[in-house]
N, C-alpha and C positions, 0 to 999 in steps of 0.2 A: 199180454194178459194182465188185467188189473184185479186186485184183491181188496175186498172190504171185510174188515174184521170187527165183529160185534162182541161186546162184553156185557154180561148181566152182572151188574155191580151190587154186591151186598155190603152195605156199610152198617156196621154194628157199633153203636155208641151207647153211652150210659147217660140216662136222664133221671135224676133223682133216684139213683140206685136201680133203675130198670133198663133193660136192653131195648133199644129201638132199632128196627131193621128196615132199610129202604131197598126196594126191589124194583127200581124204575126201568131197568133195561136200557140205560143211556148208552149212546155211541161215544166211545172215548177215542181221543187221539192225543198226541203229545201236547198239543196246545191246551185242550180243555182239562187235561189231567193237571197241568201246572197251575190252572186257575181254580182248582177245587177249593183251596183254602179261602178264597175271597168270595166264591159263589157256591157255597155248600148246598147240597140237595135239601138238607134240613137246616134252615137258617139259624145262625148263631150257635151252631154246635160244632166245635173243632174236631178235625180228623186226626187221629193218632199219626205221628210222623212215620212210624214203621209201616202203617197201612198205605199212606200216600207214596212212600218210596217203593213199595212192592208193586203198586199199580203202574207207576212211572217206568220201572224196570221192565215190566211185562210189555208195556206199549212199545218201548224202544226195541226189545227183542223181537217183537212181531214185525216191526218195520224192517229190521235187518234180515229176518228170515224171508220176508217178501222180496227184498232186493236180491238175495242170494238165489231164490227160486227163479226169478226172472232171468238172472244171468245164466243159470243152468239150462233153462229152457232155450235161450238163444244159442248156447253152445251146442245143445242137442240138435236143434233145428239146422244149424250150420253143418254139423257132422253128418246128419242124414242127407242133406242136399249134396254134400261132397261125395258121399258114397254112391248116390244115384247118378250124378252127372260127372263125366270125365271128357276132357279134350285130349285127342291123340295127335301126335305129329305124323303127317302123311308124306311130307317131303321137306328137304332143305335145299335151297338153290343158292349157289355162290355167284356173285357178280363182281367183276373187276372195277366197274364204275361205282361211285359212292351214291347210293340211293338215299334220299332224305325224306321222301313222302310217298304216300300211296292212297288210292281209293278204288272202289269197285262199282262198276255201273255197266248196264247194257247200252252202249252209246251208238250202236248201229241197228238197234231194234230187231235183232235176230233171235231174241229170247235167250241169249247166252251172254253172261256178264264178261266184260273185259276188265283187266287190271290196268289202271293208269298210274305210272310211276314218274317221279321227278328226281333229277339230280339238281345240283346247284345251278346248272346252265341249260337243262334240256327237259323235254316232256316226252314220254314214251307210252304208246298204247300197246298192250300185249295180251295174248290169250294163254290160258293155262291148258296145255296139251301134253298128255302122257307124263304128268308130274314135272314138266318143264315150262318155261315161258317162251313163247314165240312172238317176236316183235312184229307188230302190224304197221305202225307208222311212228315217226319221230318229228319233233319240232325243236329247233335250236333257238334259245331266247336271246334277246339283244345283249350286248356286252354292258357291263356296269350294273347288272341286276343279279341278285342272289335269291334263288327260290327257297321258300320255307315250307309251304304246304299246298295241297290241291284238293278241290272239291268239284263235283260235276252236277249240273242241273240244267233243265230247260226253263229258265226263269221268264224269258220273253215269250215262251210258248209258240215258237215258230217251227217246231219240229226238229230242230237241230240243237244238240247239247252244247252248252257253254262250259268251258274250263275256267273256274275261278281260282286263280293262282295267287296266294299270298307271297309277297316278296319284299325285300329291302334292297337298298342300294349297296354297292360293293363295299362301302366302308361301314355298313350296318348303322346308319344314322337316321334314315328316313324310310317311310313306306314307299315302295314302287311296285305295287301289285298290278296284275294285268288280267284281262279277260280274253280268252281265245274261243273261237267257235269251231266245232268239229263236224264236218258234213261230208259223208261219202269218202271217208279216208283222208280228207284234206283239212288242214288248219288254216284259219284266217284270224287276224288280230282284230278284235272288237274294240278294245280300249287298253291303252298303256298308262303308266304312271298314276294308278289309282291310289288315293290316300287312305285306304282302308286295309285292315286285315280281314279276310273273308272266312265265313263258316256257313255251310249249307246244312240245314236240318231237314230230315225226312219226317213228313207228317203222317198221321194214321190213315188218311184217305189216299195216300200215294203221291200227293203233291210235295213240293219242296219249298222251303223258305230260305231266302238268302239273308244272312246277317252280315253287317260290316261294322267294324270298330275303328273309329278315327284315331289318328295319331295324337298323342298328348306328350308334351315335354316333361310331364311329371311321371311318366311310366306307362308301360303297356296296358296295365289294368285300369288306368285312369281315363282312357278315351271313351267317349259316348258310343253306345251301341245302337244301331238302327236296323229295322227291317228295310231291305233295299229292293227296288224294282229295276228293270232294265228296259229303257225306252229308246229304241234305236241303238245308238252307241253310247248313251248316257245313263249313268246310275241315278236313280231317284230315291231320295229318303222318304219312305212312307210314314213310319212312326218310330219313335224312340222307345227302346226297351228300358224300363225303369229298374235296372239292376246295376248297382255301382260296384267299383273296385273288383271287377272280375274280367278276365281275359277271354275274349270271344273264341279264341283258339280252343279252349277247353269245353265249350258248349256242345251238348248233344241233346237229343230229345227222345228218350225212351218211351215206347207206347205200350199200352195194354190193349191188345187187339180184340179182346172180348167185348169192350165197350167203346173202342176208338178214342180213348183218353190218352193224354200225354202230359209230361212235365218237362221242365228244364233240368238238366243235370250238368254240373260244372265243378271246377276246382276252386276252392276258396284260397285266399292268399296263404293260409297255413298248410295247404296241401290236402285238406280233407275234401271228400266228394260230397257236394250238397245237392239235394233235390229241392227245386223251387216251383211253387204253383204258378202256372202261366197267367192266371187271371189276377190273383191277389198279390203276387210277388213275394209271398211269405215262404219261409223255409219249412219244408215238410219233414225232412230227415237229413242226417249226415252220417258219413262212414266213421267207424271207430279208428281206422288207420289212415295214414297219409300216403298220397300217391304223387307221381310226377317226377321232376328232376330233369332239367333241360340244359343243353349246352348252347342253345340259341339265345342271344341277347342283343339288344340294340344299345348304342351309346346315347346317353342323354346329353343335353346341351352343356351341363356342368362337367362333363367328362374331361379329364386331363390324364396325361401319362402317370403323373405322380398321385393323382386322386381319381381313380376310375369311377365313373357313375354309370351303372348299367341297369337295364331292366329286362327281365327274362321273357322270352316268347315261349310259353309253357308247352309241354307235350300234350297232344290231343287225347281226349277220351272218345270212345265210340259206343254206340248202342245197337244191339241186334239180338234177335231171338235165337241165340246159339244153342239152346237146349230144347227148342221146339215145344215150349209149354204155352205159347200164346201171349207171353209177356216178354218184352225186350229186357235183356240183361245189359249191364254196363261192363265194358272191357277197359281196364285202367292199367297204366304202366307205373312201375316203381323202379327208377334207376337209383343205384346206390353209389355214393361217392365216399372218399376216404374221411370226410368230415361229418358224414351222416346229416348233411343239410339239404333237405329235399328241394327247397326253393332257391338255393344259391344260384347266382348268375354267372359264375366264373369257374365252374367245376368241370373236371374231366372224370367221367364215370367209368368204373372198372367192372361193375357187376349190375345185373338187372333181372327182373322177373315181371310178369304181369298176372293180373287176377281177374276173374269173372265175378261180378257183384250182382246179387239179386236185391230187389227192393219191394217194399209194400207201402204204398202211400197212405193206406188207411191205418195200418199199425205204426207207421212212422219209423221204419228201420231200413238200414242198408247193410248187407252182410256179404261176406265172401263165400262163394260156393265152390270155387276151384282156384288153385294157385299153380302156376307153372314152376318148373325147376329154375334154378338160378343160372344165368348165362354170363359168360365173360363179355366185356364190352358194355354197350348200352343200347337201349331200344329208342330209335329216333322217331318212329311213327308206327301206327297200328291201323288196320282196316278190317272190315267184316263184310261178308256177302258170299253167295253161292258161286264159286268159280269153276267147279267141275261138273255142274249140271245135274246133280243128284237130288236136289231139293233141300239140301242141308247147308246152313250158313257156315262158311269157313272163317277162321280168324287168321289174318295175314300179318306177321310181325316183321318189321324191318329193323335189323340189328346191325350195328357197326362195331367193328373190333380193330385192334391195333391203331387206335387213334392217339397221335402224339400232339406236339405243339402246333403242327400244321393243320390240326383239327380234321378237315374233311378231304384234303387233297389225296391222301394215300390210305384212307381207311378201307378195310375190307367189309363188304356188304354180304350179309346172309339173310335171305328171305325164307322165313319158316312158315309153313302152311299147316294149320291145325283143322281138325274136324271132330 
């Protein structure tokens, strides 16, 4: 909300022993108040210093009051939203294997969503039944590849879904992503050794857009981002996304379903969540708080044992209409480390939480409407979608605990499902 403050200025001066009063009703701000001495309403008549100081003080006080009012309104709006909307834990599932990524999709077209999970070395399709996960099928990846994240879409529109798996080599130095096709419960390899990190965005019309970010020796965020197509077994670069210094891993595309509009949402290098207009590329809004914190990192060419050069593969953000208001919310992770450095590349995180953020592109704000409790360990990935078939979108949190120097080999996995 914006405020305009009008002052009716009465300036009383003495001319040849008589009082002269000006009642012009001028609009004052800090700038034109400061310039009154040089551009007086009545030329060549000086304004008393105490009168000028009083007007200046009142203008400054008005600006401060306006800012304070806006801050109070934002806090009130956030408090009201948090009172209305609440996520509740419906189950916690323990896993012996270390899960590092998840996504939700109806991949067999039975109108029921599956959960697709990945470890460092495998892909699993599961169904949520009686608050547990039942495995449907599995795929073991080739040796020498370490999986990072997974997205699902039918980009080539052949009726079978592709699994776009972002991956690195075993030494975490280069991208070795892959594409699988899932058809009638069976996996087949479409393409190996892809030099991109993938991200699939859901569009308002129900279609999907595949983004790919190329490797850059200067760091994860420095690679060019392209809209990709899939022609046979080959990836095709359709057009370049004119957004620089951002990691495609953090991209999502929240939609306003009332008018089928959408924006880009992503993490800035400093950890703030940004909303970017898809047409102009201009920033619409950003969050007040920082999010992220990832243990995933690749070694850059300058890396040595004595002087490590690393670049973080950041935690993903997701968007989904989790409160059923017709507009997608953002679900963002905040992992806490002992140094309080959100974007550090060599941290082991001991605590974590996540938040649901609401946004208004017209008003230009992003605000938290719900915050989880603080968990031990860290959140490695997050997904959203209706997995129990009741028409409500769930939030699925993948949390790792008891992580030591061996990082992922013996970590305990807890899958927390919210509704």
